[in-house]
N, C-alpha and C positions, 0 to 999 in steps of 0.2 A: 172675348173681347181683345182688341187689338192693344197694344202697348201704348203709352202715351208718345206723342211726337217727341223725340229726343231734344234737349235743349243745346244751345251753342255754347260749347266749353269756352271758358275764359281762363287765361293764364293766372295763376296764383302767386307766381314769384317772379320778380324783375331781375333776371339775370344781367342785364345790361347795367343797372344800378350797382349790383353787386361787382361786376368787371371794373366798373369806374372807381368805386370805393376801395376795391383790392385788387389792383392790376395784376398781381403776381401771384395771387392764392388760385388753387384750384376749385372749381365749381363744387358748391356742396353738394355731395353725393345724395343726400335725403332729399333735397329740394328737387334734383334731377328726376329722382326715382318717383316722387310724388306728381310731377308733371307728367311723366310718362303713364303713371297709373290712371290720372285724369284723362289724358288721350285715348288710352286703351278702354277706359270705361264708356267714353263716348262713342267709339267705334262699336264696341258690342251692343250698345243701346240701339245703334242706328241699323246694324244687322238684324237685330232681334225685330225692331219695328217692319222692317221691309219684309222679312221672313213671314211675318204675321198679316201684313198688309196686303199680300199678293198671292192670288190663288193659284193653284197648280198649273192652270190654263193661261196664267199671265194676266189675267184680269184683276183689276182692284177691288178689294172688298169694301163693301159700302160702310162698315163700321171704320174703316181706315180713312175713308174721306170725310166722314163726319169729325173725326178727330183732328185732321189736318184743317178744316175749313175755319176754324178759330183762331189759327196762328196769327199773331199780331208783332208789333216790334218788341225786341227784346234788348234792353239794357242800353238804348239809345242806337241800336244797329238796325239796319233794314231787316224787315222779317225774312226768314229763311226761305228759300224756295221749297215746297213741299216735296219731300224726299220720293214720293211716288212719282211724281213728274221727273225728277231726275232719272229713277230708275227706268222709267218708260223711254226716255230719249236714248238710252244706251243700246 
C-alpha cells in the first residue's frame, strides 16, 4: 500500500512577530530547529510517497492514484497538485 498523500506543512511559529516584538534579540534557536524539523519531515514524507507511487518503469501505481483522487482543499488553501503529476512533468 502506498503511503498517504503528504499534507501541506504550515509554519508553527511567527518569526516576523518575534522580530517586531524583540527587534534586537536573536531568533529563538529551539523554534528555528522545530521549523526545520517540520520542513524536513514534509520533504521525507513526499520522497517516501513518490518512491512508493512510481513503478521501476516510471508508470504510476494504481494504489497511488486512488489515494490522490480524494485530495481536496486544506485549511482554506487551494488543493495541492497531485505529487505524481508533478513528478511526471519533470
